[in-house]
C-alpha positions as MATLAB code, in Angstrom:
seq = 'MRYRRKGATNIVEARLLTMSVGDELAEWCGGLLVQERNSEDGYTQPGINVPTPNGNVRASLGDWILEYEGQFYVKSAPQFRLDYEKVEEDEDLSQQHPDEDFHSGLTGREGLGFAPKPTTGFSD';
ca = [
    -153.913   94.459  115.730;
    -154.231   96.317  112.474;
    -155.421   94.712  109.252;
    -156.566   95.834  105.827;
    -159.010   94.275  103.446;
    -157.034   92.764  100.572;
    -156.858   95.220   97.672;
    -157.896   98.179   99.847;
    -155.908  100.801  101.709;
    -158.164  101.401  104.712;
    -156.978  100.003  108.033;
    -159.207   98.268  110.577;
    -158.509   97.252  114.142;
    -159.388   93.557  114.461;
    -159.417   91.272  117.474;
    -160.023   87.542  117.743;
    -162.540   86.263  120.298;
    -160.825   83.635  122.444;
    -161.672   82.139  125.838;
    -159.334   84.538  127.636;
    -160.397   87.903  126.158;
    -164.212   87.879  126.193;
    -164.602   90.571  128.883;
    -161.959   92.789  127.286;
    -163.498   92.559  123.800;
    -167.036   93.161  125.051;
    -165.858   96.343  126.748;
    -163.869   97.415  123.656;
    -166.809   97.104  121.267;
    -169.575   98.121  123.681;
    -171.105   94.666  123.367;
    -172.728   92.303  125.819;
    -170.783   89.239  126.951;
    -172.978   86.122  126.964;
    -172.366   82.437  127.509;
    -173.165   80.137  124.586;
    -173.926   76.472  125.132;
    -171.846   74.189  122.938;
    -174.282   71.643  121.486;
    -171.577   68.988  121.114;
    -170.509   68.706  124.743;
    -172.943   70.934  126.652;
    -170.212   73.239  127.997;
    -170.529   76.987  127.732;
    -168.182   79.362  125.955;
    -168.109   83.154  125.624;
    -170.001   84.993  122.925;
    -170.509   88.723  122.437;
    -173.571   90.533  121.132;
    -171.791   93.202  119.069;
    -173.652   96.412  118.187;
    -173.166   96.901  114.434;
    -174.718   99.354  111.973;
    -177.164   96.532  111.104;
    -178.163   95.736  114.698;
    -176.668   93.267  117.166;
    -174.624   90.451  115.642;
    -173.341   87.538  117.735;
    -169.586   86.961  117.747;
    -168.746   83.409  118.813;
    -165.496   81.877  119.915;
    -163.066   82.098  116.973;
    -164.817   85.020  115.264;
    -163.131   88.348  114.586;
    -164.519   91.691  115.737;
    -163.476   94.611  113.511;
    -163.593   98.336  114.224;
    -163.619  100.847  111.373;
    -164.410  104.537  111.843;
    -165.956  103.871  115.250;
    -168.313  101.156  114.018;
    -167.993   97.460  114.777;
    -168.481   94.408  112.561;
    -168.201   90.622  112.991;
    -166.427   88.276  110.589;
    -166.116   84.508  110.812;
    -162.528   83.236  110.955;
    -162.612   81.670  107.444;
    -164.044   84.846  105.895;
    -161.562   87.030  107.775;
    -158.611   84.963  106.502;
    -159.911   85.293  102.928;
    -160.557   89.043  103.089;
    -157.856   90.567  105.329;
    -154.099   90.823  105.668;
    -152.053   92.014  108.636;
    -150.517   95.481  108.459;
    -146.923   95.605  109.627;
    -146.312   97.994  112.529;
    -143.654   99.973  110.640;
    -145.673  100.230  107.401;
    -146.138  103.752  106.000;
    -149.832  104.586  106.210;
    -149.550  108.055  104.691;
    -151.045  106.748  101.413;
    -154.265  105.656  103.128;
    -157.348  107.143  101.492;
    -161.107  106.541  101.706;
    -162.336  103.447   99.918;
    -165.919  103.930   98.727;
    -166.502  100.175   98.623;
    -165.006   99.530  102.057;
    -168.328   99.258  103.876;
    -169.724   96.833  101.297;
    -167.626   94.055  102.835;
    -168.528   94.993  106.402;
    -172.204   94.283  106.803;
    -171.949   91.575  109.436;
    -172.899   88.006  108.639;
    -176.054   89.068  106.813;
    -174.046   90.440  103.884;
    -171.910   87.315  103.655;
    -174.767   84.888  103.146;
    -174.823   83.837  106.808;
    -177.979   84.039  108.869;
    -177.541   86.267  111.926;
    -177.015   84.355  115.142;
    -179.554   84.789  117.926;
    -178.591   87.532  120.343;
    -180.413   86.382  123.461;
    -180.068   83.346  125.667;
    -178.072   80.262  124.827;
    -177.500   79.158  121.274;
    -178.442   75.634  120.299;
];
């Protein structure tokens, strides 16, 4: 689905990581599908090590994976809801133009004050 950062004109493709689309999203972003151990109940759930401009960033269940100009980024669900709005399919995109600050909001979790998640093995 297509989204734009609020106040910007550039469009991103964004997909939500759910239990049923892990394989599909890993293939789409060129990432590695892994199984994360849920510390609360011990069950595993899908995660994806997403190659971003800043190195691999773990996308966990409920996170959004964004693609912009061939590069991929990970946003937590709360941050995504704050920063992005859905673009309607019939919306005129002819006014789209480069946004010099666009990449400033797409640095993975590191740029949002989150510590990067481990990208190997099970998470605790």
